[in-house]
N, C-alpha and C positions, 0 to 999 in steps of 0.2 A: 814451301816457304818456311824457313826456320822460325824459332820461336822469337828471336831478336828481331828479325825482319817484319814478323807480324806485330810486334809490339811498336816498331818504328812506324809502321803504315797506320795503325790505328791512332796512335798519338798524333800524326800529321792530320789525320781527318778530324779529330777532335779540335785541333787548332784551326783548321779550315772552316769549321761549322759557323762560328760567329763572325770570322773575318771576311769571308768571301760575300755574304750579303751586305755587309756595311760598306765593303769597297764598290759593290754594284750601286748601292744607293748614291754613294759620293759621285760615282761617275755619271749618273742621270741628273745631277744638280738639285736633288731634293724636292720637297713639296710644301714650301712656305712654312706656316706655323705647325704643321703636322710632322716636320722632319723628325723630331725626337720620337714621336709616336710610331711612326713608320720604322725607325731604326729598331726600336724596342720590339715592335711585331715581328719584323724580320729574323732577328736574333733569337726571339722566342720560338718562332716556328722550327728554326734549325735546332734548338735546345730540346723541344718536344721530341723531335725525331731522333736526335741522338740519345735521349734517355730510354726511348723504346728500344732502340737497337743495342744499347749496353745491356738491358735485361732479356735479351732474346736468346741466350745460350749458344752464341756462335763459338764454336771451339777454337777458332784462332783467337779470339778475344779471351776466353777463359783460360787457354794454356799461355797465352802471351803475356797477359797482365795479371792473371791470378783472381781467383773468385773473390776474396777478401776485398782486393783494390776495386774490382768491378762494382761490388756491392756498395761500397763506399761512394764511388763515382755516380752509380745511379741514385743513391740517396741525395747527394749533394746537387746534382743535375736536377733532380724533381723540384728541390727547394728553389733552384735558380729559375726553373721554368715558371713557378708560381709568382715569383718576385718580378719576373719580366713581364708576365701577363697582366699583373696588378699595376705596374708601373705603366704599361701601356695604356690601360684603361684611364689611369690618372692623367696621362699626357695628353690624352684626347679631351678630357672633360674640364680639366682645370683652366685651360686658356678661354674656354667658352663654356660656362656652367649650364647653359641651356641644353647642351648635348647630353644631360642626364637622362633625357627622354629616349635616348638611344638604347638604354638598358631595360626599357619596358617591354616585357615579354609578350603583352597583348597587342601592342600597336607598332612596335618597331618593325624594321625590314626583316624579311627572313635571314639574310646574311648577319644582322645585329643580333637577332634572336639566337642564332647559331653560336655566336661569340660569347653571349651572356651564359647560355647553358654550359658551354665548354668551360668558362671560367669557374663557374660553380662547381662543376665536376673535378676540376684540377685541385680547387682549394679543399673540397671534401676528400680528395685522394691523399693530399698531404697531411691533413689532420687525422685521418684514420691510420696513416702509416706511422706518424709520430706517436700517436696515442693508442696503438693497437694493444699493448699489454694494460695499460691502465683502463681501457674501455672493455678489457677481457673478452676481445673478439677472438674465437678459435680461429687456428691458423688456416684451415680449409675454407671457413666462411670469409676471413679477410682477403685471401687470396683471390676468390671469385670477385668479391666487391672491388679489389684493387685493379684487376684486369678489366672489369666492367667501366669503372670510372675512367680509366685510362683510354679505353676504346671511345667513350663519349667525348672526352677531351680532345683527342686527335681528329676524330670525325668532324666535332663541331668547329675546330680551328680551321680545318681544310675547307669546309663550306664557307665559312667567314671570309677567307682569303680569296677564294674564286668568285663569290657573289659580290663582294664589295670591291674587289679589283684595285684595292688601295696598295697593297704590298706587291703586286705583279703587274703594274701598268707598263712597265719597260720591259723590253724584249730579253734583257739579260736576267732580269729578276724572274721573269717567267721560266727561262731555261733552268735556272737554279731551283726554283720551286718545283719544277717538274722532274729534275733529276733526283732530288732528295726525297720526293714522294715516291718516285718509282723504286728508289733503293728500299725505302721503308716497306713498300707493298712486297718486294722480293723477299725480304727478311721475314715479314709476317707469313708469307706463303710457306717458306721454309719451315718456320717454327710451329705453325698450327695446322698445315695441310700436308706438305711433303713427308715430314718426319712420321707423322702416323701412317701415311701410306707406306712407307719403307719400314715400318716397325717390324714386319716379319723377317726383315734381314738381321735384326738384332734380337731375335726371339731366343729365349733360354728356357729351360725347364728345371724345377727343383730336383736335385739329385739327393739331397740330404738336408735335414734340419737338426744341427747339433746343439745341445744346450751347453752354455758356458757357466751359467750361474741361474738363480731363481727367476731373474728378470733380463737375462741376456741370452740370446742364441745366435748361431751362425748359419746362414743360409748358404748352401753350396749349390752352384748353378752350373749348368752345362748346356753348350749350344744346342739348339734343335738341329734336326737334320733338314736338309733342303731338298731340291728335286732329285728324283732318282736316288734317294737315300744318301745324298752327298752330305757330309757334315759341313755345317756352316764354319767360316772362318773365326777363329777365336777373337775375343776382344783384346785389341792391342792397347795397352796402357802403360803409363810409367808408375812405378812404385809410389804411393802416396796419393795418386789422383782419386777422383770419385766419379759416380755417375748416378744419374736419376733412375730409379726403379719404379716401372709402372706395371700394374696388376692387369690392366685391360689395355688393348691395342688402341682404342679410340677413347679412353677416358682422358678428357683434357685436363682434369684436376686430380687425377688418381695416382700422381707420381710424386716421389719424395727423395731428395738427395741422400745417398749414403756413401761412405769412404769404401773403397775397395781394401778389404783386409788380407787378401791372398797375394802370394808372390807372382812373379810373371811366368806362370806354368806353361810347359808346352803342351799339355792336354787340353788347354783351353777352359778348364773349369775356373769359376770367379766365386770368391767368398765375400760375403758382407756380414759383419758381425753388429747386431742390432739390439739396443736396450729398448724393452717393450714399455714404453711411457704412455703412448696415446693409442687411439683407436686404430690408426693406420699400422703402427708397429706391431700391436697385438695381434692383427689380421696376418701379418707376415710369419708369425709364430705358428698360426694355424694352418698354413698352406699345406696341401697334401702333396706327397711325393708325385713327380712327373707333372705338377701344376705348371702352366705357362705363364712366364713374365717376360717383360720387355725392357731393355736398357737404353738409355740416352747418354753415351758418352764414349771415351772418357773426357773428363773436363778437370781444369784446376792446373796450378803450377808448383803445387806443393810437392816436390819430389827431390830425392838425392840424385837423380839423374841430372838435375841442372846445377850441380855444384862440383867442386873439384878440391874439396878440403882435405886435410891431412887426417881427419877423424870426424865424427859426428857425435852430437850431444842430443838425444831425444828425450823430450820432456812432455808427458802425457798425463791428462787428468781423467780417471775413469775410463769410460769407452772411448776417449781420445786416443788410446793406445793403439786403435785400428790401423791408422795409415802407418804407424811405426812398426806394426807387425808385417805389413806389406813391404816396407823398406827392409827390415831385417832378414825376413824370409828370401827376398830376392838377393840381398847381399851374401847370404849364405850359399845360395845356389850358385852364385858368380865366384865363390871362393875368395871373398874380399878379406884382406888381412890387416886393414888398418884398425887402430883402437877405437872402439865406440863406447858410448855410455847412455844406458837408458834410465831415466828417473821417472817412476810412474806414482801418481798420488790418488789415494782413495780414502774414503772415510771409514771403511771397514775392510777386512780381509776379502770378502765377497766382490769388492770393487776392483781388486787386482786380478786382471784376467790373464789367462795362458800362462799360469806360473810354471807348469811341467814343461811346456814347449820352450819357454825362456831359459830353463835349465839346460835343455838340449842345444839351443842356440848359442849358449856360453861355451859349448864344447866346439862348436862349428866356427865361432867367430871370435876376434878378440874383444868380447863384449863384457862390460861391467853392468849388472843390473841392480839398481836401488829402489826397492818399494818403500814407500812411506805412508803412514796412516795418520789422518788427522784427528781421528776418534778411536785410538787403540783399544782393544780389550786387554783385560789384565795378563793374559798369557802372551801378548806380543813382545818379542825380543828385538824386533827390527828397528828401522828409523821411524820417527815419529815427527809430526809437525808439517806445515806446509813448506813447499818448495820455495825457499827465500834465498837472500844473498849470502847468508850465513852457511846455509847447507850447500849452496853451489860452491863457495869457496873451499869448503871441505872436500868435496867430491872431485872437482875439477883440478887440472895442473896448474902450474904457476901462470902469472899474467901474460907472459909471452907465448907460451905454448897454447894457452886457452884461446888466444886471439887468432889462432890458425885453424880453429875448428869451426863447423857450421852447426848451427843450433836450429832444431825443429820443435815447435811448440804446437800442441793441439789439445782442445778441450772446450770447456764452456768460456764465456767471454770474460768472467771474472778471473778465471784460472790463467787464460793467455796474458790477460792486462797485468795480472800480478807477476807472473813469472818474467814477462818481458821487461817489467820494471825492476826486478832483481837483477837480470842479466845487465840492464843499463847501469846498476848501481855498482857492479863489479868491473865496469868498463868494456863490456863486450861491444864491439863495433856493430852500429845498426845494420849494416849490410850482410852481417852474418846470421842474422836471426830472421828465420821464416816462420810464419804463422798461419794457423787455420782454426778459426772459431766455428764451433757447431751453433750458427745463428745465421740462417739464410734469409731472414725477414727483418 
C-alpha cells in the first residue's frame, strides 16, 4: 500500500467512525427521550477507540499522515471524547434529574459504576495532558499515568456498554461495537505484545559513541546477528524519518523517539545524534560498546523522498539538524545536483553541529550553508539573529523561484512556529512547508 493509499484509507476510517453508529441508530428508530444520549454515547465510544488507535504507532498511519498531524489529531480527539462523554451524562440526567443517583459509586449498578469511573479517568487524563508542564510532571511519570488512565477509561466504557445494553440493543449496533472493539484489541496486542515479542528481529548493538559537543553525542548502531550468524536485515528508512529506541526488550516505558541522523547506508548502520538533557538521554551516552538496543520504526513522513521540488531549503534549530543531515548525506550518496540551502540556528557556536562534515557536503552537493547565532561571541563573523522573514529574503532567490522549492523545518516548537510564520510572511505556499517539532507529548 502506497503512502497516499494509506492516507486515504485512514481518512475514510476516521469519517466512518462517527457516521456509522449514528446511521445505525437512525435505522433502529431511536429510544424515546434517550435518543440524544444514545447518539452521544455511540459516537463517544467510537471516538475513544479512534483516539487509542491514532496513538498506537501504526506505521501506515505515521508514514501516511505524519507524526505531527497524528499528535494533533490524538490531542483533539481526546478532548472531543471528554466532551462527548460529559454531554452523554448530561443528556441522561437533565431530562430527569432523579437519575443523578446513577452516579453513586456505592449504590449504582455495576454498569453505571464502570461508567462513572471511566468518566473520572478520562477527565483526569485530559487535565493532566493539558497541564503537564504546569504541573511539572516528568515525562516518564506522565506517560505511565496517561496510559493507565486511558486503559481505565476504555475498559470502564466497554463494561458500561455491555452491562447496560443501551448502546447495543439492536443487532446492527452490536455488530458495529464488536467490530471496532475487535479492531482495538488487535491494535493493542500489536502495540504492547507482538512488537516486544518480535523485538529481537530489530535488535542492534552499539558500534560507537561519538562526541559531537559537550552535551551532544552520536550513537552508531549496527544490526545484530541472527541464527547461524546471519546478519539481520538493515533498517529500511527514508531520510528524515525517526524511530523509537528501547534499551530493554520488554521495557514498556523505556523507549524514546529519536530522528535518524545517518544516510541510507548499504552497510545497515544507523546513527542517532542526541542532546543529553534528561536521565534517559544521559544513559544513552553511557552505553558500553556492544550494548544491545532495540528499534521500533521507521516512522514519520518528514522526508525528501516524498517531494519533487527543484531544490530544498532546510531550516534547523540546534539538534533539529539531525534529520537534515540524514537528508543531505543521502542526497550526496545519490549524486543529487539540485541547488539546496541549509540554515541552522543556535545560541552559541557549540550549537552548530557537524561543521566539518557540512564543508565536505558543500563539495559533494550544490549546497549553501548559513549558520546563524542568536547570542554570538565577540569573535563571531557569521550571520547573527533568528531566522526571520528578512534573513530568508536575503538568502533565498526571487519570489517566483523560491515558490518552486520545498522547505523542511525541524527544532523546538517555538523555532518551528517562528520560522513557519516567517515563510508565510514572504509568501511561501503552505503545501511547500514540511515541519517536525521535538515535542512528542
